[in-house]
C-alpha positions in Angstrom: 209.8 126.8 141.4 208.9 124.9 138.2 205.8 122.9 137.6 207.8 119.7 137.9 208.9 120.5 141.5 205.5 121.6 142.8 203.6 119.3 145.2 200.2 118.0 144.2 198.6 120.4 146.6 200.4 123.4 145.0 199.4 122.3 141.5 195.8 121.8 142.6 195.9 125.3 144.2 197.3 126.8 141.1 194.5 125.2 139.0 191.9 126.3 141.5 193.2 129.9 141.4 193.2 130.0 137.6 189.6 128.6 137.6 188.4 131.1 140.2 190.0 134.0 138.5 188.5 133.1 135.1 186.0 135.8 134.0 183.5 133.1 133.3 183.5 132.0 136.9 182.8 135.6 138.1 179.9 135.9 135.6 178.5 132.6 136.9 178.6 133.8 140.5 177.0 137.1 139.6 174.3 135.4 137.5 173.5 133.1 140.4 173.2 136.1 142.8 171.1 138.1 140.4 168.7 135.2 139.8 168.4 134.6 143.6 167.6 138.3 144.3 165.1 138.4 141.4 163.3 135.3 142.8 163.1 136.9 146.2 161.8 140.2 144.9 159.3 138.8 142.4 156.5 137.9 144.9 156.6 141.5 146.2 155.7 143.0 142.9 152.1 144.4 143.2 149.2 143.7 140.9 148.8 140.8 138.5 152.5 140.5 138.1 152.9 138.7 141.4 151.1 135.7 139.8 154.0 135.2 137.4 157.1 135.4 139.7 159.1 132.9 137.6 159.8 135.4 134.9 161.9 137.7 137.1 164.7 135.1 137.4 164.5 134.7 133.6 164.9 138.4 133.2 167.9 138.4 135.5 169.4 135.5 133.5 169.1 137.1 130.1 170.6 140.4 131.3 173.9 138.9 132.5 176.7 139.4 130.0 180.5 139.8 130.4 180.4 143.6 130.0 178.1 146.3 131.2 177.4 147.7 127.8 176.6 144.3 126.3 174.3 143.6 129.3 172.5 146.9 128.8 172.2 146.5 125.0 170.9 143.0 125.2 168.4 143.8 128.0 166.9 146.8 126.1 166.6 144.8 122.9 165.1 141.8 124.8 162.5 143.9 126.5 161.7 145.7 123.2 161.3 142.3 121.6 158.9 141.1 124.3 156.8 144.2 123.8 156.7 143.6 120.0 155.8 140.0 120.5 153.0 140.9 123.0 151.7 143.5 120.5 151.6 140.9 117.7 149.7 138.5 119.9 147.2 141.2 120.9 146.5 141.9 117.2 145.6 138.2 116.7 143.4 138.2 119.8 141.6 141.3 118.6 140.9 140.1 115.0 140.6 136.4 115.5 140.8 133.5 117.9 144.1 131.6 118.3 144.3 128.6 116.0 146.8 126.8 113.9 146.6 129.4 111.1 146.8 132.6 113.2 149.5 131.2 115.5 151.6 130.1 112.5 151.2 133.5 110.9 152.1 135.5 114.0 155.1 133.3 114.7 156.3 133.8 111.1 155.8 137.6 111.4 157.8 137.4 114.7 160.7 135.6 113.1 160.8 138.2 110.3 160.9 141.0 112.8 163.5 139.3 114.9 165.9 139.4 112.0 165.7 143.1 111.6 168.9 145.2 112.0 167.5 146.9 115.1 167.2 143.6 117.1 170.7 142.1 116.8 170.8 140.2 120.1 167.3 140.0 121.7 165.2 139.6 118.6 164.5 135.9 119.2 162.1 136.8 122.0 159.6 138.4 119.5 158.1 135.1 118.4 158.6 133.5 121.8 156.6 136.3 123.6 153.9 136.1 120.9 153.7 132.3 121.3 153.6 132.4 125.1 150.8 135.0 125.2 148.6 133.1 122.7 149.2 129.6 124.2 150.1 130.1 127.9 148.1 133.2 128.5 145.0 131.9 126.8 141.9 133.5 128.1 144.0 135.6 130.6 146.3 136.9 127.9 145.9 140.5 129.1 147.0 139.9 132.7 149.6 137.3 131.5 151.1 139.9 129.2 151.4 142.5 132.0 152.8 140.0 134.4 155.2 138.7 131.8 156.8 141.9 130.8 156.7 143.5 134.3 158.5 140.5 136.0 161.0 140.3 133.1 161.7 144.0 133.6 162.2 143.5 137.3 164.7 140.7 136.6 166.5 142.7 134.0 166.8 145.6 136.4 168.2 143.3 139.1 170.7 141.8 136.7 172.0 145.1 135.5 172.3 146.4 139.1 174.3 143.3 140.2 176.5 143.5 137.1 177.2 147.1 137.8 177.9 146.8 141.6 179.8 143.5 141.8 183.2 143.8 140.1 182.2 144.8 136.6 184.9 143.3 134.4 187.6 145.1 132.6 189.1 143.1 129.8 192.3 145.0 129.5 194.5 142.0 130.3 193.0 140.0 127.5 193.9 142.7 125.0 197.5 143.0 126.3 198.0 139.2 126.2 196.6 138.8 122.7 198.8 141.7 121.4 201.9 140.1 123.0 201.0 136.7 121.5 200.5 138.2 118.1 204.0 139.8 118.2 205.5 136.5 119.4 203.7 134.6 116.5 205.0 137.1 113.9 208.5 136.9 115.4 208.5 133.1 115.5 207.3 133.0 111.9 210.0 135.3 110.6 212.6 133.2 112.5 211.3 129.9 111.1 211.5 131.4 107.6 215.0 132.5 108.3 216.0 129.1 109.6 214.5 127.4 106.5 216.8 129.4 104.2 219.9 127.9 105.7 218.7 124.3 106.0 219.3 121.6 103.5 217.8 122.8 100.2 214.9 122.4 99.8 214.1 122.9 103.6 212.5 119.9 105.4 210.4 122.1 107.7 207.6 123.8 105.7 205.0 124.6 108.3 205.7 128.3 108.0 204.7 128.2 104.3 201.1 127.4 105.1 200.7 129.7 108.1 199.3 132.6 106.1 195.7 132.0 107.1 196.8 131.5 110.8 198.3 134.9 110.8 195.2 136.5 109.4 193.0 134.7 111.9 195.2 135.7 114.7 194.9 139.4 113.6 191.1 139.0 113.7 191.2 137.5 117.2 193.3 140.3 118.5 191.0 142.9 117.1 188.1 141.2 118.8 190.0 141.2 122.1 190.8 144.9 121.9 187.2 145.6 121.0 186.0 143.7 124.1 188.5 145.7 126.2 187.1 148.9 124.8 183.5 147.9 125.4 184.3 146.7 128.9 185.4 150.2 130.1 182.2 152.0 128.9 180.0 152.9 131.8 182.3 150.9 134.1 183.1 152.6 137.4 186.3 150.6 137.8 187.6 152.2 134.6 188.2 155.4 136.6 190.7 153.6 138.9 192.2 151.2 136.3 192.9 153.5 133.4 194.4 152.3 130.2 194.9 154.2 126.9 193.3 151.8 124.4 194.1 154.2 121.6 197.7 152.9 122.0 196.4 149.3 121.7 194.4 150.1 118.6 197.5 151.7 117.1 199.6 148.7 118.0 197.0 146.4 116.4 196.9 148.5 113.2 200.7 148.4 113.0 200.8 144.6 113.6 198.1 144.1 110.9 200.3 146.1 108.4 203.3 144.0 109.4 201.3 140.8 108.9 200.5 141.9 105.4 204.2 142.2 104.5 205.0 139.0 106.4 202.4 137.1 104.4 203.7 138.6 101.2 207.4 137.6 101.8 206.2 134.1 102.9 204.5 133.6 99.6 207.5 134.8 97.6 209.9 132.5 99.5 207.6 129.5 99.4 207.4 129.9 95.7 211.2 130.2 95.4 211.8 127.1 97.5 209.0 124.8 96.1 208.6 126.4 92.7 204.9 127.0 93.1 202.6 128.7 92.3 205.1 130.6 90.1 208.7 130.1 89.3 211.3 132.1 91.3 214.5 131.3 93.1 216.8 132.4 95.9 220.5 132.4 95.0 222.6 130.3 97.4 225.0 133.1 98.2 222.1 135.4 99.4 220.4 132.8 101.6 222.5 133.5 104.7 222.3 137.3 104.7 218.6 137.0 104.0 218.2 134.6 106.9 220.1 137.1 109.1 217.9 139.9 108.1 214.7 137.9 108.9 216.0 137.1 112.3 217.1 140.7 112.9 213.6 142.0 112.0 212.0 139.4 114.3 214.0 140.6 117.3 212.2 144.0 117.8 208.9 142.2 117.9 210.1 139.9 120.7 211.7 142.7 122.7 208.6 144.9 122.4 206.8 142.4 124.6 209.4 143.0 127.3 209.8 146.7 126.6 213.6 146.5 126.5 216.1 147.7 124.0 213.5 148.0 121.2 215.2 151.0 119.6 218.5 149.2 119.5 216.9 146.1 118.0 215.3 148.2 115.3 218.6 149.8 114.5 220.3 146.4 114.3 217.5 145.1 112.0 218.0 148.2 109.8 221.7 147.4 109.5 221.0 143.7 108.6 218.5 144.7 105.9 220.8 147.3 104.5 223.6 144.7 104.4 221.2 142.4 102.5 220.4 145.2 100.0 224.1 145.8 99.6 224.7 142.1 98.9 221.9 142.2 96.3 223.5 145.1 94.6 226.9 143.3 94.4 225.4 140.4 92.4 226.4 141.8 89.0 226.9 138.3 87.5 223.2 137.3 88.3 220.3 137.8 86.0 217.8 140.4 87.3 215.1 137.7 87.4 217.1 135.6 89.8 217.4 138.6 92.2 213.7 139.6 92.1 212.5 137.3 94.9 215.2 138.4 97.3 214.7 142.1 96.4 211.0 141.7 97.0 211.6 140.2 100.4 214.1 142.9 101.2 211.4 145.5 100.3 208.9 143.8 102.6 211.4 143.9 105.5 212.1 147.6 104.9 208.3 148.2 105.0 208.1 146.3 108.3 210.8 148.4 109.7 209.1 151.5 108.5 206.0 150.5 110.4 208.1 149.9 113.5 209.8 153.3 113.5 206.9 155.5 112.3 205.2 155.3 115.7 208.3 155.3 117.9 208.9 151.5 117.7 205.4 150.8 119.0 204.7 147.7 116.9 
């Protein structure tokens, strides 16, 4: 059933399902649960901390991140930042009374400390904690400091526990999807370059010639997605049941990054040959069709890798197409070597792409 034949109810149901299954929705639900539990527990904390129950929900809030490791790392750094900020405020209270000068100095020191390499995520709480202790705590700065950090710790503990117990996310699907999209983009790019070679000369469609940065940005986005998938499995109890070898994903990514380098190189060479910039080169008319066929043939294994079908056969076919292109280049005895250089350079890039595909069992 296509989207055009679905009823309004079915389309609304599909949108609702996509919304509910979004990782951000799960994070929102877990954050709400953690904040509620922290608020219920906060009044039960003994000592002066019970006078500051509102900091427990805040602690739960700051501890909620998409992965367990990011939650743990941020929570530890935030609590450390609070302790440093309270210490800075205590130094001011010992040596002088809070005033415009001392508060300004301690906030400045807090901002400097917050920018250290050891406080990458929670460092902003250093000046915040110092400011709160000096201004909100006032004459009760000692009890306020204790209540502040104790209740924040309670909230953080609740948040970490909720994040651990309620469907800790595994971002494997995101990495798989990004890798597949990357392959599709590279294949589409090679096909568009191949199509351009057999269009009216010069080609009317030139979007592919300016896509070099897009390919590089996509590679970066895929690396981020694989990194998130790797982080999501650390300390995650669900990773024991849902196993995935991310080493293969990292190898796939490395292969695709190498392929991207050669694709960008051949793109620049052919763009220069077609539009005579930034340097002069050319593609002899009798070589355009075999070059186009070779580009399409090399794109085919990338597409078939996404469906895991006939990849080896596609690589062999691509090898044959590139070999045929090389043979046609060698037959051009009546052409000056300079006229054949661009096509030879592209053929070399295609051979290197195929070498990446076969070196790891057609993984790319």
